[in-house]
N, C-alpha and C positions, 0 to 999 in steps of 0.2 A: 396546448402544452408543447413548447419547443424543446429541442435537445439541450438547450442551455439551462433549463429550469433547475437541474440538480447541481449545477456548478455554482455553489453559494458563496457569496462574499468576494467574488473575483470579477467585478465589473470591468476593470481595465483589460483583463485577460480575455474575457468573452467578447469585448468590442474588437480586439485585435484578431481573434479567431474568426469572428463573423465577417470582418472585412476580407480576411484571407479566403474564406469559403466563397464569398462573392466573386473574387478574382479567379479562383479555381474553377468556378462554374462557368464564368465567361470564357475562360481558356478552352474548356472541353466543348462548350457549345459552339464556339467559333470553328473549332477543329471538325466537329461533326457536320456542320453546315457547309464545309468546304470553303470557308472564308479566309483560309490561311491559318497558320499556327501562331496564335498570340504568344508573345514572349512573357515568361514569368519574371524575368529579371526586372527589378524596379517595382514590381507589384507587391501587394501585401502577402502573396502566396510564395512559398518556397518548398523544396522537396524534403527538407529535414528540419525537425523541430525538437527542442529539448525543454521539457516541462520540469521545473524544479520547485521545491517548497518543502516545508516541514511535514513530518508524518501527519496524515489526517487532513491535509490542506485540499485534497481532491485532485491530485495530479492526474491519476489514471481516469478519473471521471471526466475531467476536462479533455483529455486526449480522446476518450471514446466519443464524447459529444462532438468533437471536431471531426472525427472519422465519419460519424453519421451525417454531419452537415456536408461533407465532401461527396457523400453518396446520395444526397437528397434529389429526388425526381419529382417534387411537387410541381403541379402546373402553375402554381402561383408565382414561380420564379420568372415566367415570361411576362408577368404583369408588374414586375419590380419587387416581388416578395423575396425575403432573404432565405437562402438555403438553410435547412435545419428545422423544418416544420414540425418534426416529431411524429407525423401521422402517416406519411407515405411509406411505400414498401422499402425504399432505400434506407430511410431513417430508422424504421422499426426493426428491420433485420440486423442493421448495424448495432443498434442499442442492445438487442437481446442476444447477440453473439452468433447469429446464423447467416450473416452475409458472406457470400463466397469470396469477396474481395477485401474483407477486413479480417486480419489475423491478429489476435491478441495473445502476446507471449507473457506468461507469468510463471514463476518457478516456486516450487515448494522446497527447493534445495538451497544450499548455502551459496552456490555459484551457478552461472550459466556458462557452459563450456564451448569449445570450438565446434564440436559436432553439431550441436543444436543451432549455433549461429550460422554455420555453413548452410544448413537446410533453409533458414530464413533468407539468407542472401540469394540462394538459388531461386526461391519463390519470388523475390523482389525483382528478378530480371524478366518475369513474365508480364504479359499485358493483362489488364483486367478481364476477368472471365465474362462479366456481364455488367458490372458497375462502371462508375465514371473514373474511379481511381483504384489502384492497388495500394491499400493502406496497411502498414505493419506497426502495431502498437506494442512497444516493449516496456512493460510496467516496471521491470526491475533492472534497468540498464546499469545501475550501480553494482549489480552482482556479476557483471561480465568479467571473466578472467582476462588477464592481459592479452593472452593469445586470441581469445574470442573478440576482444576489442579491436585488435589489429585486423581480424577477418572482416568485422563490420565496417571498418574505416573505408575500405575500397568501395563498398556498396553505397555509403553515404557520400563519398567523394564523387563518384560517377554514377548517379542514380539513373534508372530507366525513366523514359519521358513522363510516364503517368504513374510513378510509384512515389509514395510518401512514407517517410520514417517518422514515427512519433515516439521519442525516447523519454522515459520518466525516471527521475533520480532525486534524492533529497537535496543535493547541491551540485553546482558545476564541478566542484572538486572531486566528486565521486565518478566522474567520467573522464576518459582520456582527453588531454588537451587537444590532440589532433582531431578528435571527434567533435568536441564541443565547439571548436572554431569553425566547423562546417555546418553548424545547426543554428537556427534562429531561436534565441533563448526567451522563454516566458517564465517569470518568477511569480509563483503563487504565494499567498500569505495564509496564515491561520484564520479561518473564517470566524466572524463574531459568534459568541455563544447563542445569542438570540436567533441568528440565522440558522444555526444548526438545529435548535429546538423546533423552529418553524418547519424545517425540512422533515424532521422525524414525524411531526404531526401530519403534515401534508402528504407525504409519500408513503409512510409506514403505518399511519393510523394510530400512532402512540398517544396515550392520554397526555394532556398538557403538563401536569405536574411531573410525570415520569420523564417526559421529553426534556423539561427544564432541568431536572436533576441530572440526567445523563449528559446533556450538553455542558452543564456547569462542571460536573465532575471530571470530564475529559478535556475541559478547556478548549472546546471547539474541534476536537479530533472526530471527524465524521464517522469513520468506520468503527472506532471504539465506542462512540456514543450510541450507535445503532445496536451494537452487541450488548452494551450495558442495559439498554432500554428493553431489549427483547429476551434476554437470557438471565433467568433467576440465578443460575450457578455463577455467572460472571459477577453479579452483584454480591453474592455471598463471599466469593474469593476476594473481591476488592475490600469488603468489610474486614476480612481477616488480615489483609495487608496493612490496613490503617490501624490495627491494634498492635502491630509489631513495635512501634516506638515505646510503648508502655511495658513491653516484655523484655527489654534489654537492660534492665536495671542491675543485673549481675552477670558474671561470666557464663554460668550455666544457662541462664535464660537466653542470653545472646546466641549461644551455640545451638540451643534447641530451636530458637526462632529461625536461624539460618537453615537448619536441616528441614524444618517444616516448609519453608519457602521453596526450597529445591524440590521437595516431595510434591508440593502442590503444582509446581510447574510441570513436573514429570507426569502427574496424573492428568493434568489438562491436555498435555500433548498426546497422551495415550487415548483419551476420549475422542480427540479430534481425528486421530489417525486410524483408530480401530475399524470403524465402518468403511472408511475410504480404502484402507489396505485390503480388507476382505473382498470388497467388490472388485478392486483392481486385480487381485490374485486370481479370482474366479474367472474374470474376463480373459486373462492370459492363458489359463488352463484350457478354457474352451477354444481359444484361438489356436493353441498348440495341439488340439485333438485329444485331450485327456478325457477319460470317461467321467460321467457325472459322479459327484460325491467327493467330499473333502479328502478322504484317504486313498482315492484311486491313484494308480501310478501314472507318471508322465510317460509319453512315448520316448523311445530311445533317441538320444541326441538333443533333447530339449532342456536338459538340466541347466545349461549355461544361461539360457534366456530367463529362467526362473531365478537363478542366482543374481543376475543383473537387476531384476526387479526388486529382490529383497535388499540389495545394497542401496538402491535408490530410496526405498521406503525407510531404511535405517538413517540415511542422510536427511531425509525429510523430517523424521521424528526429532533429530538433533536440532534442526532449525526451528521446528514448532516449539520445542521446549525452551529454546533460547528466546524466541519471540514472546512466549508466555512470561518468562522471567523478566524480560525487558519491560513488559507491560506493568508488572508488579512494581518494578523499580521506578517507573514513571509516576505511578500512584503515590509511591513513597516520597518522591521529590515534591509532588503537589502538596502533600501533608506538611512537609517542613517549610514549603513556601508560605503556607497559611500561618504557620508559627512565626516566621520572620515578619510577615506583614503585620501581625498583631503586636509583636515586640516593638516594631518601628512606628506603630500608630497609623499605618497606611489605611486609606479608605477603599483600597481595592477589594472587590467582592471575593469572598472565600470560595475555594473550589470544593471544600469538604464540610458543608454545613452540618452533615450528620455526625461529624467527629468534632463538633465545636467544643465540647467539654474537654476532650483529650488535648486539643490544640491550646486551649486556655491554660490548662494545667502545666503543659510543657513550656509554654511561653513564660509563665510566672516562675518556673523553677530553673530557667537558664537564660543566658544572654544572647544577643544577636550573633556574637562571634562564634559561640558554640553551634548555633543553628547553621551558620554558613559552613562551618567545618563538616557538619553532618550532611549538608547538601552536596558538598564536594566529595564526601565519602561515597554517596550514592552514585554520583557521576563517574567517579573513578572505578566503581564496580562495573558500571556499564561499559566503560572503556576496556577494562580487563577482560570482560566477556567477549568483546569484539576482537581482542588479541588472542582468543582461544585459551585463556586461563581456565583451569578446571572450575566449573561453576560453584561447587561447594567451597573451595578455598577463597574465591572472590567474595562470595556472600558472607562467609565467616569473618573475613577481614573487615568488610563493611559493618557488620553487626557489632564488632568490637569497637570500632570508631564511633558508631552511634551511641554506644554505652558510655564511652569516655567523654564525648562531646568536645 
């Protein structure tokens, strides 16, 4: 099992990354053997990469697989084997997140600020501690503030000799032009539904019918498909979202449905955050020297650190709630997509077979123009949330448009 096995439906991208890993291996090997420093210019390898693709396409998975291939120490390389065996110490530790020279940056907050970015830039100037490359994977490069992007620019522009930056973002437009112009760009696509179902069965041991349902319902979004296949609560919430179009027949129903959608997103965020926040708080209390027990007092002068943590947790809860709400809106878009496909007589496979009766009923009671307006209303709601419009106002406006058609 190589490091590329989990990068599904991206054959062109894996071929490029595999070639780059070969050149990177040759570069480090030549340097270690004292044969002179091989030049990276003109090879398949470079010091900065930008992985883009729609949500669920596997951007971060591809970046982590590449990071593992760069650290591969398999003896088969000397016999012509490709780096990225998946079994050696370098590959294994990089994939599980314990390699000393692979730093994966992800954020639970709405943005990545200057302070965090400066820390990574400082790390990037160091030589590898024991591996072949110093690799920094930034999974949420689109969340860099403008100031943080400017801090990162210098490091990408003048990288240390054996440091590699792997940036992930939905599109090139989500990254500063000055940064993307200095990166080699790899565009990933949404993987086929069949490939995602196969991955769920092969890697997670999901039953074939459940894997097929999850992959089809999420239209190839790998992360969402795994959650849907393994979490009964996620399936229940999705079923509730798919009932929403039938509940907006009057003004009162539309407003109630909007409020329930917001409440469900808040509850989801609370469940996700509760255990994490409690553990995080207790770890900080211990580090600050507080006595055991939830009600024990903090040592003098440490209240500021606790307040900083609470602010961080609050920002993370806001992002988690918005992510949960965005997920519900994506499911709603998929429902109306099925309605439109039925109205137009399209042979495209439906994403929501379990809601076939509701799809058929709405398709018969309205026309394609109304369905398109409803899809636009959902997309506008997502855009409003990105612009920090109050979630309840945005969802209520959407619900009223769904009612009117």
